[in-house]
N, CA, C and O atoms as CSV, one atom per row, in Angstrom:
chain,resi,resn,atom,element,x,y,z
A,1,MET,N,N,-16.213,-5.660,-10.565
A,1,MET,CA,C,-14.945,-4.997,-10.353
A,1,MET,C,C,-14.240,-5.692,-9.194
A,1,MET,O,O,-14.862,-6.079,-8.204
A,2,TYR,N,N,-12.926,-5.840,-9.344
A,2,TYR,CA,C,-12.145,-6.386,-8.240
A,2,TYR,C,C,-10.723,-5.831,-8.278
A,2,TYR,O,O,-10.214,-5.441,-9.329
A,3,LEU,N,N,-10.097,-5.809,-7.101
A,3,LEU,CA,C,-8.708,-5.384,-6.984
A,3,LEU,C,C,-7.831,-6.512,-7.502
A,3,LEU,O,O,-7.851,-7.613,-6.952
A,4,SER,N,N,-7.065,-6.253,-8.552
A,4,SER,CA,C,-6.257,-7.315,-9.153
A,4,SER,C,C,-4.777,-7.229,-8.787
A,4,SER,O,O,-4.055,-8.217,-8.911
A,5,ASN,N,N,-4.314,-6.054,-8.333
A,5,ASN,CA,C,-2.890,-5.924,-8.024
A,5,ASN,C,C,-2.657,-4.746,-7.093
A,5,ASN,O,O,-3.353,-3.732,-7.156
A,6,ILE,N,N,-1.669,-4.902,-6.233
A,6,ILE,CA,C,-1.193,-3.803,-5.398
A,6,ILE,C,C,0.323,-3.745,-5.522
A,6,ILE,O,O,1.003,-4.770,-5.482
A,7,LYS,N,N,0.836,-2.542,-5.670
A,7,LYS,CA,C,2.282,-2.311,-5.706
A,7,LYS,C,C,2.621,-1.294,-4.621
A,7,LYS,O,O,1.935,-0.284,-4.471
A,8,LEU,N,N,3.682,-1.568,-3.867
A,8,LEU,CA,C,4.115,-0.678,-2.801
A,8,LEU,C,C,5.582,-0.317,-2.977
A,8,LEU,O,O,6.408,-1.164,-3.316
A,9,TRP,N,N,5.889,0.939,-2.744
A,9,TRP,CA,C,7.263,1.437,-2.712
A,9,TRP,C,C,7.454,2.178,-1.394
A,9,TRP,O,O,6.708,3.111,-1.096
A,10,ASN,N,N,8.418,1.785,-0.623
A,10,ASN,CA,C,8.802,2.458,0.627
A,10,ASN,C,C,7.631,2.670,1.588
A,10,ASN,O,O,7.571,3.677,2.293
A,11,TYR,N,N,6.717,1.726,1.608
A,11,TYR,CA,C,5.597,1.775,2.545
A,11,TYR,C,C,5.830,0.754,3.647
A,11,TYR,O,O,5.878,-0.450,3.395
A,12,ARG,N,N,5.970,1.238,4.847
A,12,ARG,CA,C,6.211,0.436,6.047
A,12,ARG,C,C,7.389,-0.498,5.846
A,12,ARG,O,O,8.508,-0.027,5.644
A,13,LYS,N,N,7.177,-1.804,5.895
A,13,LYS,CA,C,8.323,-2.704,5.822
A,13,LYS,C,C,8.738,-3.026,4.380
A,13,LYS,O,O,9.741,-3.707,4.168
A,14,PHE,N,N,7.991,-2.552,3.403
A,14,PHE,CA,C,8.291,-2.822,2.000
A,14,PHE,C,C,9.046,-1.632,1.409
A,14,PHE,O,O,8.426,-0.668,0.960
A,15,GLY,N,N,10.357,-1.692,1.407
A,15,GLY,CA,C,11.103,-0.565,0.889
A,15,GLY,C,C,12.585,-0.830,0.765
A,15,GLY,O,O,13.094,-1.878,1.164
A,16,THR,N,N,13.263,0.155,0.198
A,16,THR,CA,C,14.717,0.168,0.080
A,16,THR,C,C,15.175,1.601,0.289
A,16,THR,O,O,14.419,2.546,0.063
A,17,GLU,N,N,16.392,1.752,0.714
A,17,GLU,CA,C,16.942,3.098,0.893
A,17,GLU,C,C,17.244,3.700,-0.476
A,17,GLU,O,O,17.528,2.969,-1.426
A,18,GLY,N,N,17.187,4.995,-0.581
A,18,GLY,CA,C,17.502,5.680,-1.835
A,18,GLY,C,C,16.248,6.086,-2.586
A,18,GLY,O,O,15.140,6.031,-2.051
A,19,GLU,N,N,16.435,6.493,-3.827
A,19,GLU,CA,C,15.344,6.960,-4.669
A,19,GLU,C,C,14.386,5.823,-5.028
A,19,GLU,O,O,14.781,4.661,-5.116
A,20,LEU,N,N,13.125,6.184,-5.232
A,20,LEU,CA,C,12.136,5.206,-5.669
A,20,LEU,C,C,12.395,4.830,-7.122
A,20,LEU,O,O,12.574,5.702,-7.972
A,21,ASP,N,N,12.415,3.548,-7.401
A,21,ASP,CA,C,12.515,3.060,-8.772
A,21,ASP,C,C,11.134,2.549,-9.162
A,21,ASP,O,O,10.732,1.458,-8.756
A,22,PHE,N,N,10.410,3.336,-9.948
A,22,PHE,CA,C,9.031,3.003,-10.268
A,22,PHE,C,C,8.899,1.747,-11.120
A,22,PHE,O,O,7.795,1.224,-11.274
A,23,ASP,N,N,9.994,1.258,-11.672
A,23,ASP,CA,C,9.971,0.008,-12.429
A,23,ASP,C,C,10.151,-1.210,-11.530
A,23,ASP,O,O,9.953,-2.343,-11.968
A,24,LYS,N,N,10.525,-0.978,-10.270
A,24,LYS,CA,C,10.793,-2.085,-9.350
A,24,LYS,C,C,10.103,-1.836,-8.011
A,24,LYS,O,O,10.729,-1.335,-7.077
A,25,PRO,N,N,8.815,-2.183,-7.912
A,25,PRO,CA,C,8.135,-1.999,-6.632
A,25,PRO,C,C,8.719,-2.933,-5.574
A,25,PRO,O,O,9.229,-4.007,-5.895
A,26,ASN,N,N,8.638,-2.518,-4.323
A,26,ASN,CA,C,9.130,-3.349,-3.231
A,26,ASN,C,C,8.157,-4.471,-2.903
A,26,ASN,O,O,8.542,-5.470,-2.296
A,27,LEU,N,N,6.906,-4.311,-3.297
A,27,LEU,CA,C,5.905,-5.374,-3.219
A,27,LEU,C,C,5.067,-5.284,-4.474
A,27,LEU,O,O,4.591,-4.207,-4.833
A,28,ASN,N,N,4.882,-6.412,-5.147
A,28,ASN,CA,C,4.040,-6.499,-6.330
A,28,ASN,C,C,3.181,-7.746,-6.146
A,28,ASN,O,O,3.625,-8.861,-6.422
A,29,LEU,N,N,1.948,-7.551,-5.679
A,29,LEU,CA,C,1.097,-8.664,-5.281
A,29,LEU,C,C,-0.154,-8.714,-6.142
A,29,LEU,O,O,-0.912,-7.747,-6.208
A,30,ASP,N,N,-0.365,-9.850,-6.805
A,30,ASP,CA,C,-1.558,-10.058,-7.625
A,30,ASP,C,C,-2.656,-10.708,-6.796
A,30,ASP,O,O,-2.390,-11.545,-5.933
A,31,PHE,N,N,-3.897,-10.309,-7.072
A,31,PHE,CA,C,-5.076,-10.915,-6.468
A,31,PHE,C,C,-5.901,-11.554,-7.568
A,31,PHE,O,O,-5.808,-11.160,-8.730
A,32,THR,N,N,-6.706,-12.537,-7.205
A,32,THR,CA,C,-7.601,-13.170,-8.167
A,32,THR,C,C,-9.018,-12.699,-7.900
A,32,THR,O,O,-9.322,-12.181,-6.825
A,33,LYS,N,N,-9.870,-12.881,-8.874
A,33,LYS,CA,C,-11.275,-12.543,-8.698
A,33,LYS,C,C,-11.856,-13.511,-7.675
A,33,LYS,O,O,-11.610,-14.715,-7.745
A,34,GLY,N,N,-12.607,-13.000,-6.749
A,34,GLY,CA,C,-13.176,-13.844,-5.701
A,34,GLY,C,C,-12.458,-13.624,-4.388
A,34,GLY,O,O,-12.002,-12.519,-4.094
A,35,LEU,N,N,-12.361,-14.674,-3.607
A,35,LEU,CA,C,-11.778,-14.598,-2.278
A,35,LEU,C,C,-10.257,-14.734,-2.337
A,35,LEU,O,O,-9.735,-15.636,-2.993
A,36,ASN,N,N,-9.553,-13.841,-1.653
A,36,ASN,CA,C,-8.102,-13.903,-1.515
A,36,ASN,C,C,-7.780,-13.918,-0.031
A,36,ASN,O,O,-8.434,-13.238,0.760
A,37,VAL,N,N,-6.777,-14.688,0.343
A,37,VAL,CA,C,-6.375,-14.808,1.741
A,37,VAL,C,C,-4.902,-14.436,1.841
A,37,VAL,O,O,-4.079,-14.912,1.058
A,38,ILE,N,N,-4.578,-13.588,2.803
A,38,ILE,CA,C,-3.187,-13.194,3.032
A,38,ILE,C,C,-2.728,-13.909,4.297
A,38,ILE,O,O,-3.267,-13.693,5.382
A,39,ILE,N,N,-1.724,-14.762,4.137
A,39,ILE,CA,C,-1.211,-15.563,5.249
A,39,ILE,C,C,0.268,-15.257,5.407
A,39,ILE,O,O,0.998,-15.146,4.422
A,40,GLY,N,N,0.704,-15.122,6.651
A,40,GLY,CA,C,2.119,-14.890,6.908
A,40,GLY,C,C,2.389,-14.842,8.393
A,40,GLY,O,O,1.474,-14.740,9.211
A,41,GLU,N,N,3.648,-14.918,8.720
A,41,GLU,CA,C,4.047,-14.858,10.117
A,41,GLU,C,C,3.834,-13.450,10.658
A,41,GLU,O,O,3.601,-12.505,9.905
A,42,ASN,N,N,3.918,-13.331,11.985
A,42,ASN,CA,C,3.819,-12.020,12.614
A,42,ASN,C,C,4.890,-11.092,12.049
A,42,ASN,O,O,6.019,-11.510,11.793
A,43,ASP,N,N,4.520,-9.832,11.858
A,43,ASP,CA,C,5.422,-8.800,11.355
A,43,ASP,C,C,5.950,-9.102,9.948
A,43,ASP,O,O,7.081,-8.753,9.611
A,44,SER,N,N,5.111,-9.756,9.133
A,44,SER,CA,C,5.527,-10.037,7.760
A,44,SER,C,C,4.929,-9.057,6.751
A,44,SER,O,O,5.274,-9.099,5.570
A,45,GLY,N,N,4.024,-8.166,7.212
A,45,GLY,CA,C,3.489,-7.140,6.328
A,45,GLY,C,C,2.034,-7.301,5.940
A,45,GLY,O,O,1.543,-6.555,5.094
A,46,LYS,N,N,1.333,-8.250,6.531
A,46,LYS,CA,C,-0.080,-8.466,6.178
A,46,LYS,C,C,-0.924,-7.224,6.454
A,46,LYS,O,O,-1.695,-6.790,5.598
A,47,THR,N,N,-0.780,-6.661,7.636
A,47,THR,CA,C,-1.556,-5.476,7.995
A,47,THR,C,C,-1.152,-4.286,7.141
A,47,THR,O,O,-1.995,-3.453,6.811
A,48,ALA,N,N,0.114,-4.189,6.780
A,48,ALA,CA,C,0.571,-3.094,5.911
A,48,ALA,C,C,-0.141,-3.138,4.568
A,48,ALA,O,O,-0.502,-2.093,4.026
A,49,ILE,N,N,-0.346,-4.319,4.032
A,49,ILE,CA,C,-1.042,-4.462,2.745
A,49,ILE,C,C,-2.484,-3.984,2.875
A,49,ILE,O,O,-2.968,-3.215,2.045
A,50,ILE,N,N,-3.165,-4.443,3.919
A,50,ILE,CA,C,-4.558,-4.044,4.137
A,50,ILE,C,C,-4.662,-2.539,4.382
A,50,ILE,O,O,-5.540,-1.879,3.827
A,51,ASP,N,N,-3.775,-2.001,5.207
A,51,ASP,CA,C,-3.808,-0.560,5.502
A,51,ASP,C,C,-3.499,0.285,4.270
A,51,ASP,O,O,-4.054,1.372,4.116
A,52,ALA,N,N,-2.629,-0.194,3.398
A,52,ALA,CA,C,-2.335,0.542,2.158
A,52,ALA,C,C,-3.581,0.627,1.289
A,52,ALA,O,O,-3.868,1.676,0.712
A,53,ILE,N,N,-4.315,-0.461,1.194
A,53,ILE,CA,C,-5.560,-0.459,0.415
A,53,ILE,C,C,-6.561,0.505,1.050
A,53,ILE,O,O,-7.195,1.292,0.348
A,54,LYS,N,N,-6.703,0.446,2.354
A,54,LYS,CA,C,-7.627,1.328,3.063
A,54,LYS,C,C,-7.221,2.790,2.913
A,54,LYS,O,O,-8.082,3.662,2.790
A,55,LEU,N,N,-5.935,3.063,2.923
A,55,LEU,CA,C,-5.450,4.435,2.777
A,55,LEU,C,C,-5.818,5.006,1.418
A,55,LEU,O,O,-6.273,6.147,1.327
A,56,VAL,N,N,-5.626,4.223,0.358
A,56,VAL,CA,C,-5.937,4.692,-0.994
A,56,VAL,C,C,-7.442,4.866,-1.183
A,56,VAL,O,O,-7.888,5.844,-1.783
A,57,LEU,N,N,-8.216,3.920,-0.672
A,57,LEU,CA,C,-9.669,3.961,-0.877
A,57,LEU,C,C,-10.402,4.814,0.148
A,57,LEU,O,O,-11.622,4.964,0.078
A,58,LYS,N,N,-9.664,5.370,1.094
A,58,LYS,CA,C,-10.267,6.219,2.129
A,58,LYS,C,C,-11.451,5.510,2.768
A,58,LYS,O,O,-12.591,5.972,2.700
A,59,THR,N,N,-11.155,4.394,3.381
A,59,THR,CA,C,-12.180,3.541,3.969
A,59,THR,C,C,-13.113,4.319,4.889
A,59,THR,O,O,-12.723,5.316,5.497
A,60,HIS,N,N,-14.322,3.854,4.975
A,60,HIS,CA,C,-15.308,4.450,5.866
A,60,HIS,C,C,-15.587,3.533,7.053
A,60,HIS,O,O,-16.658,3.592,7.657
A,61,SER,N,N,-14.610,2.682,7.380
A,61,SER,CA,C,-14.774,1.795,8.526
A,61,SER,C,C,-14.561,2.588,9.807
A,61,SER,O,O,-14.395,3.807,9.770
A,62,TYR,N,N,-14.565,1.909,10.916
A,62,TYR,CA,C,-14.378,2.570,12.208
A,62,TYR,C,C,-12.950,3.055,12.397
A,62,TYR,O,O,-12.702,3.919,13.238
A,63,ASP,N,N,-12.010,2.519,11.636
A,63,ASP,CA,C,-10.616,2.960,11.734
A,63,ASP,C,C,-10.438,4.252,10.947
A,63,ASP,O,O,-10.881,4.358,9.803
A,64,TYR,N,N,-9.795,5.220,11.561
A,64,TYR,CA,C,-9.454,6.449,10.846
A,64,TYR,C,C,-8.024,6.290,10.353
A,64,TYR,O,O,-7.084,6.300,11.148
A,65,ILE,N,N,-7.860,6.146,9.060
A,65,ILE,CA,C,-6.557,5.902,8.467
A,65,ILE,C,C,-5.971,7.221,7.983
A,65,ILE,O,O,-6.607,7.947,7.219
A,66,ARG,N,N,-4.767,7.527,8.424
A,66,ARG,CA,C,-4.064,8.716,7.946
A,66,ARG,C,C,-2.575,8.382,7.894
A,66,ARG,O,O,-2.117,7.454,8.561
A,67,VAL,N,N,-1.846,9.120,7.121
A,67,VAL,CA,C,-0.409,8.890,6.969
A,67,VAL,C,C,0.300,9.324,8.246
A,67,VAL,O,O,0.071,10.416,8.765
A,68,GLU,N,N,1.160,8.446,8.735
A,68,GLU,CA,C,1.951,8.727,9.922
A,68,GLU,C,C,3.416,8.450,9.609
A,68,GLU,O,O,3.739,7.834,8.594
A,69,GLU,N,N,4.292,8.908,10.485
A,69,GLU,CA,C,5.728,8.722,10.278
A,69,GLU,C,C,6.101,7.251,10.135
A,69,GLU,O,O,7.009,6.917,9.374
A,70,LYS,N,N,5.413,6.371,10.856
A,70,LYS,CA,C,5.720,4.944,10.809
A,70,LYS,C,C,5.389,4.308,9.450
A,70,LYS,O,O,5.817,3.187,9.175
A,71,ASP,N,N,4.634,5.013,8.604
A,71,ASP,CA,C,4.278,4.481,7.287
A,71,ASP,C,C,5.422,4.564,6.280
A,71,ASP,O,O,5.381,3.909,5.239
A,72,PHE,N,N,6.429,5.357,6.582
A,72,PHE,CA,C,7.558,5.524,5.672
A,72,PHE,C,C,8.639,4.497,6.007
A,72,PHE,O,O,8.975,4.296,7.174
A,73,TYR,N,N,9.171,3.859,4.986
A,73,TYR,CA,C,10.233,2.885,5.186
A,73,TYR,C,C,11.523,3.593,5.588
A,73,TYR,O,O,11.959,4.532,4.922
A,74,GLY,N,N,12.125,3.139,6.676
A,74,GLY,CA,C,13.418,3.677,7.112
A,74,GLY,C,C,13.415,5.188,7.199
A,74,GLY,O,O,12.561,5.790,7.851
A,75,SER,N,N,14.388,5.791,6.530
A,75,SER,CA,C,14.503,7.250,6.559
A,75,SER,C,C,13.913,7.907,5.311
A,75,SER,O,O,14.133,9.096,5.078
A,76,SER,N,N,13.165,7.145,4.506
A,76,SER,CA,C,12.598,7.720,3.283
A,76,SER,C,C,11.565,8.795,3.632
A,76,SER,O,O,10.942,8.758,4.693
A,77,ASP,N,N,11.399,9.744,2.721
A,77,ASP,CA,C,10.462,10.835,2.959
A,77,ASP,C,C,9.243,10.769,2.041
A,77,ASP,O,O,8.434,11.696,2.014
A,78,ARG,N,N,9.111,9.684,1.296
A,78,ARG,CA,C,7.921,9.494,0.475
A,78,ARG,C,C,7.719,8.017,0.207
A,78,ARG,O,O,8.661,7.226,0.255
A,79,PHE,N,N,6.482,7.658,-0.076
A,79,PHE,CA,C,6.145,6.301,-0.473
A,79,PHE,C,C,5.124,6.365,-1.592
A,79,PHE,O,O,4.564,7.420,-1.889
A,80,ARG,N,N,4.895,5.209,-2.208
A,80,ARG,CA,C,3.930,5.151,-3.305
A,80,ARG,C,C,3.117,3.876,-3.166
A,80,ARG,O,O,3.641,2.816,-2.821
A,81,ILE,N,N,1.826,4.001,-3.443
A,81,ILE,CA,C,0.909,2.863,-3.439
A,81,ILE,C,C,0.143,2.895,-4.751
A,81,ILE,O,O,-0.430,3.924,-5.107
A,82,GLU,N,N,0.125,1.785,-5.470
A,82,GLU,CA,C,-0.655,1.674,-6.712
A,82,GLU,C,C,-1.620,0.513,-6.574
A,82,GLU,O,O,-1.229,-0.586,-6.180
A,83,LEU,N,N,-2.885,0.757,-6.900
A,83,LEU,CA,C,-3.888,-0.297,-6.944
A,83,LEU,C,C,-4.390,-0.424,-8.371
A,83,LEU,O,O,-4.608,0.580,-9.049
A,84,THR,N,N,-4.574,-1.650,-8.826
A,84,THR,CA,C,-5.128,-1.902,-10.155
A,84,THR,C,C,-6.441,-2.655,-9.999
A,84,THR,O,O,-6.506,-3.681,-9.323
A,85,PHE,N,N,-7.480,-2.136,-10.630
A,85,PHE,CA,C,-8.788,-2.783,-10.611
A,85,PHE,C,C,-9.098,-3.320,-12.000
A,85,PHE,O,O,-8.706,-2.729,-13.006
A,86,GLU,N,N,-9.800,-4.437,-12.047
A,86,GLU,CA,C,-10.176,-5.035,-13.331
A,86,GLU,C,C,-11.655,-5.371,-13.346
A,86,GLU,O,O,-12.327,-5.381,-12.314
A,87,ASP,N,N,-12.134,-5.643,-14.533
A,87,ASP,CA,C,-13.521,-6.055,-14.775
A,87,ASP,C,C,-14.543,-5.020,-14.312
A,87,ASP,O,O,-15.581,-5.373,-13.752
A,88,LEU,N,N,-14.247,-3.752,-14.544
A,88,LEU,CA,C,-15.210,-2.709,-14.226
A,88,LEU,C,C,-16.265,-2.666,-15.312
A,88,LEU,O,O,-15.935,-2.636,-16.498
A,89,THR,N,N,-17.523,-2.664,-14.925
A,89,THR,CA,C,-18.581,-2.434,-15.901
A,89,THR,C,C,-18.592,-0.932,-16.202
A,89,THR,O,O,-17.975,-0.144,-15.485
A,90,ALA,N,N,-19.279,-0.555,-17.238
A,90,ALA,CA,C,-19.349,0.867,-17.590
A,90,ALA,C,C,-19.962,1.674,-16.447
A,90,ALA,O,O,-19.514,2.784,-16.158
A,91,ASP,N,N,-20.978,1.125,-15.802
A,91,ASP,CA,C,-21.616,1.834,-14.693
A,91,ASP,C,C,-20.676,1.934,-13.492
A,91,ASP,O,O,-20.604,2.985,-12.855
A,92,GLU,N,N,-19.954,0.856,-13.174
A,92,GLU,CA,C,-18.987,0.901,-12.074
A,92,GLU,C,C,-17.881,1.913,-12.369
A,92,GLU,O,O,-17.498,2.692,-11.495
A,93,ALA,N,N,-17.376,1.899,-13.584
A,93,ALA,CA,C,-16.299,2.815,-13.962
A,93,ALA,C,C,-16.757,4.268,-13.830
A,93,ALA,O,O,-16.008,5.119,-13.352
A,94,LYS,N,N,-17.974,4.541,-14.252
A,94,LYS,CA,C,-18.519,5.898,-14.164
A,94,LYS,C,C,-18.570,6.350,-12.705
A,94,LYS,O,O,-18.127,7.451,-12.378
A,95,ASN,N,N,-19.099,5.515,-11.845
A,95,ASN,CA,C,-19.217,5.877,-10.428
A,95,ASN,C,C,-17.857,5.912,-9.741
A,95,ASN,O,O,-17.617,6.764,-8.886
A,96,PHE,N,N,-16.983,5.012,-10.102
A,96,PHE,CA,C,-15.659,4.938,-9.479
A,96,PHE,C,C,-14.835,6.180,-9.820
A,96,PHE,O,O,-14.193,6.762,-8.946
A,97,ILE,N,N,-14.855,6.580,-11.080
A,97,ILE,CA,C,-14.108,7.770,-11.501
A,97,ILE,C,C,-14.671,9.017,-10.824
A,97,ILE,O,O,-13.916,9.894,-10.403
A,98,GLU,N,N,-15.983,9.094,-10.721
A,98,GLU,CA,C,-16.593,10.243,-10.060
A,98,GLU,C,C,-16.193,10.282,-8.590
A,98,GLU,O,O,-15.943,11.360,-8.050
A,99,TRP,N,N,-16.127,9.121,-7.931
A,99,TRP,CA,C,-15.743,9.048,-6.525
A,99,TRP,C,C,-14.291,9.495,-6.321
A,99,TRP,O,O,-13.978,10.165,-5.337
A,100,LEU,N,N,-13.393,9.117,-7.267
A,100,LEU,CA,C,-11.998,9.505,-7.141
A,100,LEU,C,C,-11.853,11.004,-7.290
A,100,LEU,O,O,-10.741,11.528,-7.214
C-alpha cells in the first residue's frame, strides 16, 4: 500500500476565496510507489503537505496535530483534504478500513 495522491482545498496556503469547488482542488499532487521527495523554497507549502497527511492519518509521532485557525486559507471557514491509497492487499485493506 502507498499514498498515491493528495488533494487540498483551502488548507493553509493552498486555497481560494469563496466556495469550495470539489472538481478543482487547490493542490493535486501525485506520488509514486517508493521514495518521494518534496523540494521547494521556504514558505512554499512543503510542511503543509506533510501536516495534512499527518492530520488525516492521526499520526502517533511526538507531534500532536490538531486543527487550528492557521490551517484555514484566508477567511475560509472550512477546508478539505483527500488522500488516495493504491496497491492495498486484501489484508491491508481489511486492517485499514477497521482503523478508519
